[in-house]
C-alpha positions in Angstrom: 57.9 45.5 -64.3 57.2 44.9 -60.6 56.9 41.2 -59.6 53.9 40.0 -57.7 54.7 39.0 -54.1 53.6 35.5 -53.1 53.5 33.4 -50.0 57.0 32.2 -49.0 57.7 28.7 -50.4 58.4 27.3 -46.9 55.0 28.4 -45.6 53.2 26.8 -48.6 55.1 23.6 -48.1 54.2 23.6 -44.4 50.5 24.1 -45.1 50.4 21.4 -47.8 52.2 19.0 -45.4 49.7 19.7 -42.6 46.8 19.1 -44.9 47.9 15.6 -45.6 48.9 14.5 -42.1 46.8 13.7 -39.1 47.7 15.8 -36.0 46.9 15.0 -32.4 44.6 17.1 -30.3 47.6 18.0 -28.1 49.7 19.2 -31.1 46.8 21.2 -32.5 46.1 22.9 -29.2 49.8 23.6 -28.6 50.2 25.1 -32.1 47.1 27.3 -31.6 48.4 28.5 -28.3 51.7 29.4 -30.0 49.9 31.4 -32.7 50.9 29.1 -35.5 48.8 30.2 -38.5 49.2 26.8 -40.3 48.1 24.9 -37.3 45.2 27.3 -36.6 44.1 26.9 -40.3 44.3 23.1 -39.9 42.2 23.2 -36.7 39.5 25.2 -38.4 39.4 22.9 -41.3 38.9 20.0 -38.9 36.0 21.6 -37.2 34.4 22.5 -40.5 34.5 18.9 -41.5 31.2 17.1 -41.7 32.8 13.7 -41.1 31.5 12.1 -37.9 35.0 10.8 -37.0 36.3 14.5 -36.9 33.6 15.8 -34.6 35.0 14.4 -31.3 38.6 15.5 -32.2 37.4 19.0 -33.1 35.3 19.2 -29.9 38.3 18.2 -27.8 40.4 21.0 -29.3 37.6 23.5 -28.7 37.3 22.4 -25.1 41.0 23.0 -24.5 40.8 26.4 -26.1 38.0 27.4 -23.7 40.5 27.3 -20.9 42.7 30.0 -22.6 41.8 33.4 -21.2 41.3 36.1 -23.8 40.4 39.8 -23.9 39.3 40.0 -27.4 36.8 42.3 -29.2 34.5 40.6 -31.7 33.4 42.9 -34.4 30.7 42.1 -37.0 30.7 43.9 -40.3 27.9 43.9 -42.8 26.5 45.8 -45.8 25.1 45.1 -49.2 27.4 43.8 -51.9 29.4 46.6 -53.4 29.5 48.7 -50.3 33.2 48.0 -49.9 33.3 45.6 -47.0 36.6 43.9 -48.1 38.4 47.2 -48.7 37.1 48.5 -45.4 38.2 45.4 -43.4 41.6 45.5 -45.0 42.1 49.2 -44.1 40.7 48.6 -40.6 42.8 45.5 -40.2 46.1 47.1 -41.2 45.3 50.1 -39.0 44.8 47.8 -36.0 48.0 45.8 -36.7 49.8 49.1 -37.0 48.6 49.7 -33.3 50.3 46.4 -32.3 47.1 44.3 -32.3 46.7 40.9 -33.7 43.7 40.7 -36.1 41.8 37.7 -37.3 39.3 38.0 -40.2 36.6 35.4 -40.6 35.1 36.3 -44.0 32.2 34.1 -45.1 32.7 33.3 -48.8 29.4 32.7 -50.7 29.3 29.2 -52.1 28.2 28.6 -55.7 24.9 26.7 -55.8 26.1 24.9 -58.9 29.8 24.0 -58.4 29.7 24.3 -54.6 32.9 26.3 -54.9 33.7 29.5 -53.2 33.0 32.6 -55.3 34.7 35.6 -53.9 38.1 34.4 -52.5 38.7 37.0 -49.7 42.4 36.5 -49.6 42.7 37.7 -53.1 40.6 40.8 -52.1 42.7 41.6 -49.1 46.2 41.1 -50.4 48.0 43.6 -48.1 46.4 42.3 -45.0 46.9 38.7 -45.9 50.7 39.3 -46.0 50.7 41.0 -42.5 52.4 38.8 -40.0 49.9 39.9 -37.3 46.8 39.2 -39.4 45.0 35.9 -40.1 42.4 35.7 -42.8 40.1 32.7 -43.1 37.6 32.7 -46.0 35.0 30.0 -45.1 32.6 28.9 -47.8 29.1 29.5 -46.5 27.7 26.2 -47.9 24.1 25.6 -47.1 24.1 27.3 -43.7 21.3 29.9 -43.1 21.9 33.4 -44.6 25.4 32.6 -45.8 27.1 32.4 -42.4 29.4 29.5 -42.0 28.0 27.1 -39.4 31.4 26.9 -37.6 32.2 30.6 -37.4 31.5 30.7 -33.6 34.0 27.8 -33.1 36.5 29.5 -35.4 36.2 32.7 -33.3 37.1 30.8 -30.1 40.2 29.2 -31.8 41.3 32.6 -33.0 41.0 34.0 -29.5 43.0 31.1 -28.2 45.7 31.8 -30.7 46.0 35.3 -29.2 44.1 37.4 -31.7 43.0 40.7 -30.0 40.3 41.6 -32.6 38.1 39.2 -34.5 36.4 40.7 -37.6 33.5 38.7 -38.9 32.3 39.7 -42.4 28.9 38.7 -43.7 27.9 38.3 -47.4 25.3 41.0 -46.8 22.3 39.1 -48.0 19.4 37.3 -46.4 19.5 36.4 -42.7 23.3 36.6 -42.4 23.2 39.8 -40.4 21.0 38.2 -37.7 23.4 35.2 -37.3 26.5 37.4 -37.1 24.9 39.8 -34.7 24.4 36.8 -32.3 28.1 36.0 -32.1 29.8 39.5 -31.9 30.2 42.3 -29.3 29.8 45.2 -31.7 27.8 45.3 -35.0 28.8 47.7 -37.7 26.6 48.5 -40.7 28.3 49.9 -43.8 26.2 52.1 -46.0 26.6 53.9 -49.3 25.4 57.4 -50.1 23.4 58.1 -53.2 22.3 54.6 -53.5 18.8 55.0 -52.1 19.9 53.8 -48.7 19.1 57.1 -47.1 15.4 56.4 -47.5 15.6 52.9 -46.1 16.2 53.9 -42.5 12.7 52.4 -41.7 14.2 48.9 -42.3 13.9 48.2 -38.6 15.7 44.8 -38.5 19.1 45.8 -39.6 19.0 49.3 -38.2 18.0 48.1 -34.7 20.9 45.7 -34.6 23.5 48.2 -35.6 25.8 49.7 -32.9 27.2 52.1 -35.5 26.6 53.0 -39.1 29.5 54.0 -41.4 28.9 55.8 -44.6 31.7 54.3 -46.8 33.3 55.7 -49.9 32.9 59.2 -48.5 35.5 60.8 -50.7 35.8 62.9 -53.9 32.5 63.7 -55.5 30.6 61.5 -53.0 31.7 63.5 -50.0 28.7 65.9 -50.0 26.2 63.0 -50.6 27.9 61.2 -47.7 27.4 64.2 -45.4 23.7 64.2 -46.3 23.4 60.5 -45.8 25.0 60.9 -42.3 22.3 63.4 -41.4 19.5 61.3 -42.7 20.6 58.2 -40.8 21.2 60.1 -37.7 17.6 61.3 -37.8 16.3 57.8 -38.6 18.2 56.3 -35.5 16.3 58.7 -33.3 13.1 56.9 -34.2 14.1 53.7 -32.6 13.8 52.9 -28.9 17.0 53.0 -26.8 19.1 49.8 -26.7 18.9 47.8 -23.4 22.6 48.4 -22.8 22.1 52.2 -22.9 24.3 52.6 -26.0 23.3 55.3 -28.5 24.4 54.2 -32.0 26.7 56.5 -33.8 26.7 57.5 -37.5 30.0 58.3 -39.1 31.7 58.8 -42.5 34.7 57.0 -43.8 36.8 56.2 -46.9 38.6 52.9 -47.0 40.6 53.9 -50.1 41.8 57.1 -48.5 42.0 55.7 -45.0 39.9 58.5 -43.5 37.5 58.0 -40.6 38.8 54.5 -39.9 40.5 55.3 -36.6 37.6 57.2 -35.5 35.4 54.2 -36.0 37.7 52.0 -34.0 37.6 54.6 -31.2 33.8 54.3 -31.1 34.2 50.5 -30.9 36.6 50.9 -27.9 34.2 53.4 -26.3 31.3 50.9 -26.7 33.3 48.1 -25.2 34.5 50.2 -22.2 30.9 51.4 -21.5 29.5 47.9 -21.7 32.2 46.3 -19.6 31.6 48.9 -16.9 27.8 48.3 -16.9 28.3 44.5 -17.0 26.4 44.2 -20.2 29.5 43.0 -22.2 29.8 39.8 -20.1 26.1 39.2 -19.9 25.8 39.5 -23.7 28.6 36.9 -24.2 26.9 34.5 -21.8 23.5 34.9 -23.6 25.3 34.2 -27.0 26.8 31.0 -25.5 23.4 29.8 -24.5 22.0 30.5 -27.9 25.0 28.8 -29.5 24.2 25.7 -27.4 20.5 25.6 -28.5 21.4 26.1 -32.2 24.1 23.5 -31.9 21.5 21.1 -30.5 19.2 21.7 -33.4 22.0 21.1 -35.9 23.1 17.8 -34.2 19.5 16.6 -34.3 19.3 17.4 -38.0 22.6 15.6 -38.6 21.6 12.6 -36.5 18.5 12.0 -38.6 20.1 12.6 -42.0 22.8 10.0 -41.1 20.4 7.3 -40.4 19.9 4.9 -43.4 16.2 4.4 -42.5 15.7 8.1 -42.7 17.4 8.4 -46.1 15.3 5.5 -47.5 12.0 6.9 -46.2 13.0 10.4 -47.4 13.6 9.1 -50.9 10.2 7.4 -51.0 8.5 10.6 -49.8 10.3 12.7 -52.4 9.1 10.4 -55.2 5.5 10.6 -53.8 5.7 14.4 -53.7 7.1 14.5 -57.3 4.1 12.4 -58.5 1.6 14.7 -56.5 0.5 11.8 -54.4 1.2 13.6 -51.1 1.7 17.2 -49.9 5.1 18.1 -48.8 3.8 19.1 -45.3 2.0 15.9 -44.7 4.9 13.9 -46.0 7.2 15.6 -43.6 4.9 14.7 -40.6 4.7 11.0 -41.8 8.5 10.8 -42.2 9.2 12.2 -38.7 6.5 10.1 -37.1 7.9 6.9 -38.6 11.6 7.7 -37.7 10.8 8.8 -34.2 9.0 5.5 -33.5 12.2 3.7 -34.3 14.1 5.5 -31.6 
């Protein structure tokens, strides 16, 4: 019987030791620049922390990482649960590392609303890629962030780029507003679809279709191959109904099979074609600058929210309002107005 491979004991010991000890900003930055996976994981854990004392330290690390030049490609991957995102990412990731590229996977792991624990555990779903020395997988619990996208994913992207990763793959949980959030932080947005699942008739779903730079019909193998060909035709027709993208790019529709590793290289070639075209036109850099501005505005909103929720007077007044709402003494809408009016007068 074959024995199951595991993470080397020395690596496990190093990670455990790092979790317990406090590391300086300089040591974190130096480790990131050297591509130390354990240090990178420690830095991401730091920036994901909600503790106020960790904010300044995490911000200092990010500021230093901004000075590190990079030529990365950020690729967002979405699709409904069951479409095969993890298998696709693992196959794509191993294909890219086989080309000599360093690949980071930021897979947002849904968080249980009951236990608050992560549900899927991406490292267990991408075992081959997780053992690749040129790959880094970071499953981040989505927590309460909108649409299941981890709030600190943007910062994590920057740290991975500073660590020398050429390709950053961002996976969404495939539900709610997560697609919109991920689209706002990547260069190329790939939509995975299934054939024979009714998806062919849903081309009129403008939101997700308009965001996609390419559509890949996954699991196009065996008895599904003919259905996949039909789905490819239907989606190609549907895309012609949409207005052209501002960057002049015409979205592609392709077929692939993550299990048989077919069509994967062709998809990557389309990504490279997209990047080359957008860099030549100047849209690539323009898009990243726009994303940074949006990141700033969203971060301001988040900090304002945290500022109020950390105030004792806010917590006390909020508790009163919740009891009043529970007893039907006030509407939730008017209670919110009274709460904000009272707290803002204290500022």
